[in-house]
C-alpha positions in Angstrom: -11.7 25.8 -13.5 -12.7 24.5 -16.6 -12.8 20.2 -16.3 -9.6 18.9 -18.7 -10.9 17.6 -21.7 -9.4 14.5 -23.6 -6.5 14.7 -26.0 -8.2 15.2 -29.9 -7.8 12.0 -30.4 -10.1 11.7 -27.9 -8.4 8.3 -26.2 -6.5 9.8 -23.0 -6.6 12.5 -20.8 -4.9 15.5 -19.8 -2.2 15.2 -16.9 -1.5 17.8 -14.3 1.8 19.0 -13.0 1.9 17.5 -9.7 1.6 14.1 -11.7 4.4 12.0 -11.8 5.9 11.5 -15.1 8.2 9.3 -17.0 11.5 10.8 -19.0 9.7 11.8 -22.7 9.6 8.8 -25.1 7.7 9.3 -28.3 7.8 5.9 -29.6 6.0 4.9 -26.0 3.8 8.2 -26.0 2.6 6.3 -30.2 2.5 2.8 -29.0 0.8 3.2 -26.6 -2.0 5.9 -28.3 -2.1 3.3 -30.7 -2.7 0.3 -28.2 -6.2 2.0 -26.6 -6.7 3.2 -30.6 -6.8 -0.3 -31.9 -8.9 -1.7 -28.8 -11.4 0.8 -28.8 -11.1 1.7 -25.3 -10.5 5.8 -24.2 -10.9 6.9 -20.8 -13.4 9.5 -18.6 -13.1 11.0 -15.2 -9.9 13.8 -14.7 -7.0 12.9 -12.9 -6.5 14.6 -9.4 -3.4 17.1 -9.1 -1.7 15.5 -6.6 2.2 14.7 -6.0 1.3 11.7 -4.3 -1.3 8.7 -3.9 -2.6 5.5 -4.1 -3.9 4.1 -7.1 -5.9 1.1 -7.2 -7.6 -1.0 -10.1 -10.8 -2.5 -10.3 -12.9 -4.4 -11.4 -9.4 -7.7 -12.2 -11.4 -10.1 -14.3 -8.5 -10.6 -17.1 -4.8 -10.3 -17.6 -6.4 -7.8 -20.3 -6.4 -5.5 -17.7 -2.5 -5.1 -18.4 -2.4 -4.8 -21.1 -4.5 -2.2 -21.7 -3.7 -0.3 -18.6 -0.2 -0.7 -19.5 -1.3 1.1 -23.0 -2.6 3.9 -20.8 0.3 4.2 -18.5 2.6 4.6 -21.7 -0.1 7.0 -24.0 -0.1 8.9 -20.5 3.2 9.0 -19.8 2.5 8.8 -16.5 4.7 7.5 -13.5 3.1 5.6 -11.6 5.5 2.6 -9.1 4.2 -1.0 -8.5 5.8 -3.5 -6.3 7.2 -6.7 -7.7 8.7 -9.5 -5.5 12.7 -9.0 -5.6 13.8 -12.7 -6.9 12.4 -11.4 -9.7 15.6 -8.6 -10.8 17.8 -10.8 -11.9 19.5 -9.8 -15.4 18.4 -9.0 -17.8 14.6 -9.1 -16.7 15.8 -6.1 -13.5 16.5 -3.5 -15.8 13.0 -4.4 -17.7 11.1 -4.5 -14.6 12.6 -1.3 -13.4 11.8 0.3 -16.6 8.1 -0.7 -16.0 8.1 1.4 -13.4 8.2 -2.2 -10.8 10.1 -1.6 -7.6 11.4 -4.1 -5.9 10.2 -5.2 -2.5 11.5 -8.3 -0.2 8.1 -9.7 1.2 10.5 -11.6 4.0 11.7 -8.0 5.5 11.0 -7.7 9.1 9.4 -4.2 8.8 6.5 -5.3 5.6 5.2 -5.0 2.6 3.0 -2.0 4.0 5.7 -0.2 5.4 8.3 -0.7 2.4 5.6 1.1 0.6 4.5 3.7 2.7 8.1 4.6 3.1 8.6 5.0 -1.0 5.5 7.1 -1.4 6.7 9.2 1.9 10.2 10.2 0.8 9.5 11.3 -3.2 8.3 14.5 -3.9 6.1 12.4 -6.5 5.0 9.2 -6.3 1.9 7.4 -7.0 1.8 3.8 -6.4 -0.4 1.4 -7.8 -2.3 -2.1 -7.0 -5.4 -4.2 -7.7 -7.7 -4.3 -4.3 -8.9 -8.0 -5.1 -5.2 -9.2 -5.3 -6.7 -11.8 -7.9 -8.6 -12.3 -10.9 -11.5 -14.2 -9.7 -14.1 -13.1 -8.2 -13.4 -12.2 -4.6 -16.4 -11.3 -1.8 -13.4 -8.8 0.3 -11.0 -7.2 -1.0 -7.2 -7.4 0.5 -6.7 -4.2 2.7 -2.9 -3.9 1.5 -3.7 -0.4 -0.7 -5.6 0.8 2.3 -2.8 0.3 5.1 -0.2 2.0 2.5 -2.1 4.5 2.0 -3.0 5.4 6.2 0.8 4.8 7.0 1.1 7.2 4.2 -1.2 9.2 5.0 -2.1 9.7 1.0 -5.6 9.9 -0.4 -6.6 6.6 -2.3 -7.5 7.4 -6.6 -9.7 4.8 -8.3 -9.3 4.2 -11.9 -11.4 1.3 -13.2 -11.8 -0.8 -16.4 -15.7 -1.0 -18.1 -15.4 -3.6 -20.9 -18.9 -3.2 -22.4 -18.2 0.2 -23.0 -14.8 -0.3 -23.5 -13.7 2.4 -20.7 -10.9 3.1 -18.4 -12.4 5.5 -16.0 -10.7 8.0 -12.7 -13.4 8.7 -9.8 -12.8 10.8 -7.6 -10.1 10.4 -4.4 -11.2 9.3 -1.6 -9.4 10.9 2.0 -9.8 7.5 5.0 -10.6 8.0 7.3 -10.2 5.6 10.9 -12.5 3.3 10.1 -11.1 0.4 7.1 -13.9 -1.6 6.6 -16.4 1.9 6.5 -13.7 2.8 4.0 -13.5 0.1 2.1 -17.3 0.1 2.0 -17.8 3.4 0.4 -14.6 2.6 -2.2 -16.3 -0.7 -3.3 -20.0 1.2 -2.8 -18.6 3.5 -5.9 -17.2 0.3 -8.6 -20.8 -1.5 -8.8 -21.5 0.6 -11.7 -18.3 -1.0 -13.5 -18.0 -4.1 -14.9 -15.0 -6.3 -16.0 -14.2 -9.2 -18.8 -15.3 -12.2 -17.4 -17.1 -11.3 -14.1 -19.2 -9.0 -12.6 -18.2 -6.0 -10.1 -15.6 -5.5 -8.2 
């Protein structure tokens, strides 16, 4: 099977059949592609043909990561879900957040955020869940372990995406299938991220 290539403009990658998609929106696709083009960003790699993954993005060193990531999401028409505090879902912000793929989560619930997220993934036919493993824009020595726990509980692989600012690349890496050794899994994923550089500090 031939490796998929970026679209004719060179900014985005094709989505495989099992990747979740939002409802067709020509303006959203145009806006996302235009944003990436004006910013000088392009995508490299290949999306896996999987209906459910935990997608992580790193290095996370700037609010601009969200801008370019959101542009890529719109350009692709990819339906990526993230969690947000349920207190944010007041009118009129709630409908806007839901439209953007944000799902309300109750952090005080007895069964916890990991269980809530894993349940959402396992109960859906297609569900790509996204988060930043660093949990902050500041340099960190240790990643937060929530992404691993969610993926393990949902029995899905981890799909790494990266922002490489020197070349203005948003890259998609190979899926990582988890073992029972959380520390070793996170170490090998972080090792894979070493070449990629964020906006304000070095590698993930």
